[in-house]
C-alpha positions in Angstrom: -44.3 114.3 30.3 -44.3 117.5 32.1 -41.3 118.5 34.7 -44.3 116.9 37.6 -44.9 113.4 35.9 -40.4 113.2 35.4 -39.8 114.3 38.9 -43.1 111.2 39.9 -40.7 109.0 38.1 -37.5 109.4 39.4 -38.2 109.0 43.1 -40.7 106.5 42.0 -38.6 103.2 43.8 -38.2 100.0 42.4 -40.0 97.0 44.8 -38.3 94.7 43.7 -34.7 96.4 45.1 -36.6 97.4 47.9 -37.9 94.2 49.0 -34.1 92.6 48.4 -32.5 95.1 50.1 -34.4 94.0 53.3 -35.1 90.4 52.8 -30.7 90.8 53.1 -30.3 93.5 56.0 -28.7 95.5 53.4 -28.9 99.4 54.6 -26.1 101.9 54.2 -26.9 104.9 55.1 -24.7 106.5 52.4 -26.8 105.3 49.9 -28.5 108.1 46.6 -31.9 108.2 47.2 -35.1 108.4 44.6 -35.3 111.0 47.2 -31.7 112.4 46.1 -31.9 112.0 42.1 -35.3 113.7 42.7 -33.5 117.0 44.4 -30.9 117.2 41.3 -33.7 117.1 38.3 -34.7 120.1 39.9 -31.2 121.6 40.4 -30.1 121.0 36.7 -33.8 122.2 36.4 -33.3 125.5 37.7 -30.2 125.8 36.0 -27.5 124.4 38.5 -25.8 121.5 38.7 -26.0 119.3 41.5 -22.9 119.1 44.4 -22.9 115.4 44.0 -21.7 113.7 40.8 -22.8 110.5 41.3 -26.3 111.0 41.8 -25.3 113.2 38.3 -24.7 109.9 36.8 -26.7 108.2 38.1 -29.4 110.7 36.9 -28.5 111.2 33.6 -28.2 106.6 33.6 -31.5 106.1 35.7 -32.9 108.9 32.6 -31.2 107.0 29.5 -32.5 103.8 30.0 -36.1 104.6 29.3 -38.5 103.0 27.4 -38.1 105.1 23.7 -36.1 107.6 25.1 -33.0 108.0 22.6 -30.9 111.0 22.9 -30.0 112.2 20.0 -26.2 113.9 21.0 -25.3 111.2 23.2 -26.3 109.1 20.2 -22.6 109.0 18.4 -20.6 109.0 21.9 -21.6 106.3 23.0 -22.2 108.3 27.4 -25.2 105.4 27.9 -26.6 104.2 24.1 -30.1 103.5 23.9 -32.3 101.7 26.5 -32.5 97.9 26.5 -36.5 98.0 25.5 -35.3 100.6 22.5 -32.8 98.0 21.4 -35.6 94.6 21.9 -38.5 96.8 20.1 -36.3 98.2 17.4 -38.1 98.7 13.6 -34.7 99.8 11.6 -37.3 101.8 10.3 -36.8 105.8 11.6 -40.6 107.3 11.9 -39.4 110.6 11.4 -37.3 110.0 7.9 -40.4 107.9 6.5 -42.8 110.7 7.4 -40.4 112.9 5.3 -40.0 110.1 1.9 -43.7 109.8 2.3 -43.9 113.2 2.3 -46.8 113.9 5.4 -47.1 115.1 7.5 -45.6 113.8 11.4 -48.1 114.0 13.4 -51.0 113.2 10.6 -51.9 109.8 12.2 -53.1 112.1 15.1 -55.7 113.6 12.5 -59.1 112.4 12.2 -60.0 111.5 9.0 -63.8 113.4 8.8 -64.2 112.1 5.3 -64.2 108.3 7.3 -67.4 109.7 9.4 -69.2 110.4 6.9 -68.8 107.3 3.9 -70.3 105.4 7.3 -74.5 105.2 6.0 -74.8 101.8 5.8 -74.7 101.5 9.8 -76.9 100.6 11.6 -78.6 103.7 14.0 -77.8 103.7 17.3 -81.2 103.8 18.7 -81.7 100.1 17.5 -78.8 98.4 18.0 -79.2 99.2 21.6 -82.2 98.5 21.1 -81.3 95.4 21.2 -79.2 95.5 24.8 -82.6 97.0 26.0 -84.7 94.4 25.2 -82.3 91.7 26.7 -81.7 93.9 29.9 -84.9 94.5 30.3 -86.0 90.6 30.6 -84.8 89.5 33.9 -86.2 92.2 35.1 -89.3 92.1 34.1 -89.4 88.5 35.4 -88.6 89.7 39.5 -90.9 92.5 39.1 -93.7 89.9 37.4 -92.4 87.1 40.5 -93.0 90.0 42.8 -96.4 91.1 41.9 -97.7 87.2 41.7 -96.4 86.9 44.9 -98.1 89.4 46.5 -101.4 88.7 45.3 -101.4 85.4 46.6 -100.9 86.9 49.8 -103.4 89.0 50.0 -105.6 86.2 49.6 
């Protein structure tokens, strides 16, 4: 993710929380807002330490709870741990270790194998496959035009 996407994700407020606060009449002027979190993120990105430590802690906690985000340096310390989503979907297999064991490149799944494309000679050509679709679509159009022409011809007599 780019920094702008991360900032935008941080700034999005959960509508359920907004509705709950509105219904209960909870409005704390000292409460940390999503804009405060985004400002803290910008300061951290620029290399400065935010003045409000609570904002920094909340930002770190929120980012640690994102799905499929595991911070390797924090893993052993138990700072926030893995996210609830990552714990629930844990398969027990480390994909990087599995790729090393199988002697394949980690990003090889994204590669397109051109050899497989050449083996598909028994496929129906796209013109034949789409021809049936065009013919099926053309029937109602032909019927409609025929009805209009018949009505026009009958109106002339």
